[in-house]
C-alpha positions in Angstrom: 81.1 -89.4 -3.3 84.7 -88.9 -1.9 86.7 -88.4 -5.1 90.5 -89.4 -5.4 92.6 -86.2 -4.9 95.2 -86.2 -7.8 98.6 -84.4 -7.3 98.2 -80.8 -7.7 99.8 -79.0 -10.9 98.8 -75.5 -11.2 97.4 -74.1 -14.4 95.7 -70.8 -15.4 92.0 -69.9 -15.4 89.9 -69.5 -18.3 86.8 -67.3 -18.8 85.2 -69.5 -21.4 82.3 -71.8 -20.5 81.6 -75.1 -22.1 78.1 -75.0 -20.9 77.1 -72.7 -23.6 78.0 -74.8 -26.6 75.3 -77.4 -28.0 77.1 -78.8 -31.1 80.6 -80.6 -31.1 82.6 -82.2 -33.8 85.8 -83.8 -32.7 88.1 -86.8 -32.1 88.2 -88.3 -28.8 90.8 -90.7 -27.3 90.8 -92.1 -23.7 93.9 -93.1 -21.7 93.7 -95.0 -18.3 96.5 -93.3 -16.0 97.8 -93.7 -12.5 98.5 -90.7 -10.3 102.1 -90.9 -11.1 101.5 -90.9 -14.8 99.3 -87.8 -14.1 102.0 -85.9 -12.3 104.5 -86.6 -15.0 102.0 -85.7 -18.0 101.0 -82.5 -16.3 104.4 -81.4 -15.6 105.0 -81.7 -19.4 101.9 -79.8 -20.4 100.7 -77.6 -17.7 101.9 -74.4 -19.4 99.7 -75.3 -22.6 96.4 -75.6 -20.7 94.2 -73.4 -18.9 91.1 -74.3 -16.6 87.5 -74.2 -17.8 85.3 -71.7 -16.2 83.9 -74.8 -13.9 87.2 -76.6 -13.6 85.8 -79.3 -11.5 82.5 -80.7 -11.4 80.4 -83.5 -10.4 79.0 -85.2 -13.5 75.7 -87.4 -13.5 74.8 -89.1 -16.8 71.9 -91.5 -17.3 72.2 -93.4 -20.3 68.9 -94.3 -22.4 68.7 -97.6 -24.2 66.1 -100.2 -25.3 65.0 -102.9 -22.6 67.2 -105.3 -24.2 70.2 -103.0 -24.5 70.4 -102.8 -28.3 72.4 -99.6 -28.3 75.2 -100.6 -26.0 75.2 -104.1 -27.5 75.7 -102.6 -30.8 78.3 -100.2 -29.7 80.4 -102.8 -28.1 80.7 -104.6 -31.4 82.8 -101.7 -32.7 81.0 -100.8 -35.7 81.9 -97.8 -37.8 78.9 -95.8 -36.7 77.4 -95.8 -33.5 75.2 -93.7 -31.2 74.2 -93.0 -27.5 71.3 -90.9 -26.1 72.0 -89.5 -22.4 70.8 -87.0 -20.1 73.4 -85.1 -18.2 73.4 -83.3 -15.0 76.2 -81.1 -13.3 75.1 -82.1 -9.8 71.9 -82.6 -8.4 69.0 -81.7 -10.3 65.2 -81.1 -9.2 62.3 -81.5 -11.6 62.6 -77.9 -13.0 66.4 -77.5 -12.9 68.2 -77.4 -16.2 69.9 -80.9 -17.7 71.3 -81.6 -21.1 69.9 -84.2 -23.3 72.6 -85.4 -25.6 72.8 -87.3 -28.9 76.3 -88.7 -29.2 77.3 -90.3 -32.5 80.8 -91.5 -33.8 81.5 -92.2 -37.2 85.0 -93.5 -38.2 86.6 -92.2 -35.2 85.0 -88.6 -35.2 82.4 -87.7 -32.5 79.5 -85.8 -33.4 77.6 -84.5 -30.3 74.4 -82.5 -30.2 72.8 -81.3 -27.0 69.8 -79.3 -25.8 69.3 -77.8 -22.4 65.8 -78.3 -20.7 64.3 -79.2 -17.2 64.9 -82.4 -15.9 61.0 -83.2 -16.0 60.9 -82.0 -19.7 63.7 -84.3 -20.7 62.1 -87.5 -18.9 58.8 -86.5 -21.0 60.5 -86.0 -24.3 62.5 -89.1 -24.0 59.3 -90.9 -23.2 57.5 -89.8 -26.4 56.2 -86.4 -25.8 56.8 -83.9 -28.5 59.9 -81.7 -27.5 58.1 -78.3 -27.7 55.3 -79.5 -25.7 57.5 -81.0 -23.1 59.6 -77.8 -22.8 56.4 -75.3 -22.5 54.8 -77.7 -20.1 57.8 -77.9 -17.9 59.9 -74.8 -17.9 63.3 -74.5 -16.4 64.1 -72.8 -13.3 66.7 -70.2 -14.7 69.3 -70.1 -11.9 71.8 -68.8 -14.4 69.8 -65.6 -15.4 66.5 -64.5 -13.9 65.8 -61.8 -16.4 62.9 -62.4 -18.8 62.0 -61.6 -22.1 59.8 -58.4 -22.2 57.9 -59.9 -25.2 57.3 -63.5 -24.1 57.7 -63.2 -20.5 59.9 -66.3 -20.7 63.5 -66.9 -19.3 66.7 -66.7 -21.3 67.3 -70.5 -21.1 63.6 -71.2 -21.8 63.9 -68.9 -25.0 67.2 -70.9 -25.9 65.3 -74.2 -25.4 62.7 -73.3 -27.6 65.0 -71.7 -30.3 65.1 -73.0 -34.1 68.7 -74.6 -33.2 67.4 -76.4 -30.2 64.3 -77.5 -32.0 66.4 -79.0 -34.9 68.6 -80.8 -32.3 65.4 -82.2 -30.6 64.3 -83.5 -34.1 67.4 -85.4 -34.5 67.0 -86.9 -31.0 63.5 -87.9 -31.8 64.5 -89.6 -35.2 67.0 -91.5 -33.5 64.7 -92.5 -30.7 61.9 -93.8 -32.9 64.3 -96.0 -34.9 64.8 -98.0 -31.7 61.3 -97.9 -30.5 61.0 -97.8 -26.7 64.1 -96.4 -24.8 64.3 -96.3 -21.3 66.9 -95.0 -18.4 69.4 -97.8 -18.4 72.5 -96.8 -16.4 73.8 -94.0 -14.5 77.5 -93.1 -14.6 79.0 -90.7 -11.7 82.1 -89.1 -11.9 84.0 -86.1 -10.4 85.6 -84.5 -13.5 88.6 -82.0 -14.0 88.5 -80.1 -17.2 91.0 -78.0 -19.2 91.6 -76.7 -22.5 94.6 -75.1 -24.4 94.7 -71.4 -24.8 93.5 -71.7 -28.3 90.7 -74.0 -27.4 91.9 -76.4 -30.1 92.3 -79.3 -27.3 90.1 -80.1 -24.7 91.2 -82.5 -21.7 89.5 -84.2 -18.9 89.9 -86.4 -16.0 87.2 -88.5 -14.5 88.1 -89.2 -11.1 86.7 -92.5 -9.5 84.0 -93.1 -11.9 81.0 -95.2 -10.6 77.9 -96.8 -12.1 74.7 -98.1 -11.0 71.5 -99.6 -12.8 68.9 -98.7 -9.9 67.9 -95.3 -8.4 68.2 -93.7 -12.1 67.6 -90.3 -10.7 69.4 -87.1 -10.3 68.0 -86.5 -6.7 69.3 -89.8 -5.1 72.8 -90.3 -3.2 75.5 -90.3 -5.6 77.0 -93.5 -5.1 77.6 -96.9 -7.3 79.8 -99.5 -8.2 83.4 -98.5 -9.0 84.2 -98.5 -12.5 88.0 -98.8 -12.4 90.6 -100.4 -10.2 91.6 -98.2 -7.1 93.9 -95.3 -8.2 93.3 -95.2 -11.9 91.9 -92.2 -13.6 90.2 -91.9 -17.2 92.0 -89.1 -19.2 90.3 -88.2 -22.5 91.9 -85.8 -25.0 89.2 -84.0 -27.4 90.4 -82.5 -30.6 89.7 -82.5 -34.3 93.1 -82.2 -35.8 96.3 -84.1 -35.2 97.9 -84.0 -32.0 100.6 -81.3 -31.6 104.2 -82.5 -31.1 104.4 -81.3 -27.5 101.3 -83.4 -26.5 102.7 -86.4 -28.4 106.1 -86.0 -26.5 104.4 -85.7 -23.2 102.1 -88.9 -23.7 105.4 -90.8 -24.6 107.4 -89.6 -21.7 104.6 -90.4 -19.3 104.1 -93.6 -21.1 100.2 -93.3 -21.8 98.6 -95.0 -24.7 95.1 -94.9 -26.1 92.6 -97.5 -24.8 89.2 -98.5 -25.6 87.4 -97.0 -22.6 83.7 -96.4 -23.0 82.3 -95.8 -19.4 78.8 -96.9 -20.4 80.3 -99.8 -22.3 82.6 -100.9 -19.5 79.9 -100.5 -16.9 77.4 -102.6 -18.8 80.2 -105.5 -19.2 80.5 -105.3 -15.5 76.8 -105.3 -15.0 76.2 -108.5 -17.2 79.0 -110.3 -15.3 77.4 -109.6 -12.0 74.0 -110.5 -13.4 75.4 -113.7 -14.9 76.9 -114.7 -11.6 73.7 -114.0 -9.8 71.9 -116.2 -12.4 74.7 -119.1 -11.9 74.2 -119.0 -8.1 70.5 -119.3 -8.2 70.7 -122.0 -10.6 73.1 -124.1 -8.3 71.1 -123.3 -5.2 68.1 -124.7 -6.9 70.1 -127.8 -7.7 71.3 -128.1 -4.2 67.8 -128.0 -2.8 
């Protein structure tokens, strides 16, 4: 997709990768911003942030839900506790390419995210009900990051990580969540071009999602990455992720830029849009039938 180009504000590079992490605990707040607000905000904070190792990436997320969308319907009710299951890829992913299976929980404003890395095919089989270890063993990853193998097991570094005790524990948590809902299936894909930064002490992470799109068909990581725009033209979603209170310099930058937190779950907003479109189709079909 042709992503919007934000005004450039230079920040330093970081040598730390977020891709190696699989457990997160933090508060997340979203802000809708215009290009003018982005420029103003970054002029205030650019000295505080450095780029991630992969500062810009195409993120593809397939959200899983029950056929009647119980998970997202409950989430839209703003309960104290809510959860989501998704599979995320950083760019196109073939059957044996690595993807992340993520369980995202939110309780009293704090987000707890667990994720594990396995092949796309293993992720699909796992969420369809196959035991995790069986799925990972049956459909190993194509280790593009490191082609060295374990001399004792003959497996790749990523494959050893996928079968580690920690990954298996995370898989158990995801399995428990999935079983509470019974059948879950691919429900929606969110497509976004993301810019990612973090503070030098890594206490605060900030992302900008440019021109996010959604679709409910062709839910695969191998099709063209186009969908329905999620936001009005020119708007961007900024997300600030940290565990503690904002420092004064960040509060000042938000105030100067006139940026205020807003409820902006991409999956929830996309689901609402999809339901309005479906309701409109139902209404048109009903009226066409009455006019025959």
